[in-house]
C-alpha positions in Angstrom: -21.7 -50.8 11.1 -20.4 -47.3 10.2 -16.9 -46.0 10.8 -16.3 -44.9 14.4 -14.4 -41.9 15.5 -13.6 -40.2 18.7 -13.4 -36.5 20.0 -10.1 -35.1 19.0 -9.7 -37.3 15.7 -8.6 -35.1 12.7 -10.8 -35.9 9.7 -11.8 -34.6 6.5 -15.1 -34.7 4.4 -16.4 -33.5 1.0 -18.5 -30.3 1.0 -20.0 -28.2 -1.8 -16.8 -26.3 -1.9 -14.4 -29.2 -2.0 -12.8 -31.1 0.8 -12.7 -29.7 4.3 -10.5 -30.7 7.3 -11.2 -30.4 11.0 -11.3 -32.0 14.5 -14.1 -33.8 16.0 -15.6 -31.8 19.0 -18.4 -33.9 19.9 -20.0 -37.4 19.2 -23.7 -37.7 19.3 -25.3 -41.1 20.1 -28.8 -39.9 20.8 -31.2 -37.7 18.4 -30.2 -34.1 18.6 -31.6 -30.8 17.3 -28.9 -29.2 15.0 -29.4 -26.1 13.2 -33.1 -26.3 13.3 -33.3 -29.9 12.3 -33.5 -33.1 14.2 -30.5 -35.2 13.5 -31.0 -39.0 14.1 -28.1 -40.7 16.1 -27.7 -44.0 17.7 -24.8 -45.8 19.6 -24.1 -47.8 16.4 -24.6 -45.0 13.9 -23.4 -41.8 15.6 -23.1 -38.2 14.1 -20.0 -36.0 14.9 -19.6 -32.3 15.3 -16.4 -31.1 13.4 -14.7 -27.9 13.6 -13.0 -26.7 10.5 -9.3 -26.1 10.5 -9.5 -23.1 8.3 -12.6 -21.3 9.8 -14.7 -21.4 13.0 -17.6 -23.2 11.0 -18.9 -26.4 12.9 -20.5 -29.2 10.7 -22.3 -32.4 11.6 -21.6 -35.6 9.7 -22.2 -39.1 10.0 -19.0 -41.5 10.1 -19.5 -42.6 6.5 -18.9 -39.2 5.1 -15.5 -38.9 7.0 -12.1 -39.9 6.5 -9.6 -40.0 9.4 -6.3 -38.2 8.5 
């Protein structure tokens, strides 16, 4: 089972430019189209939309890529 997070959790993840921190704004538990691609999500393996603390950029990641701060 992957790590589970909730909306409002402050997390960080590793991006191409280094570590980024942000707040989870949405939890997806069903397949969703995101930036032109279908992201596969389930109740036991959700994906999270996270808004960066430094910019308005929104990213989507699985729980395994995130660390709670």
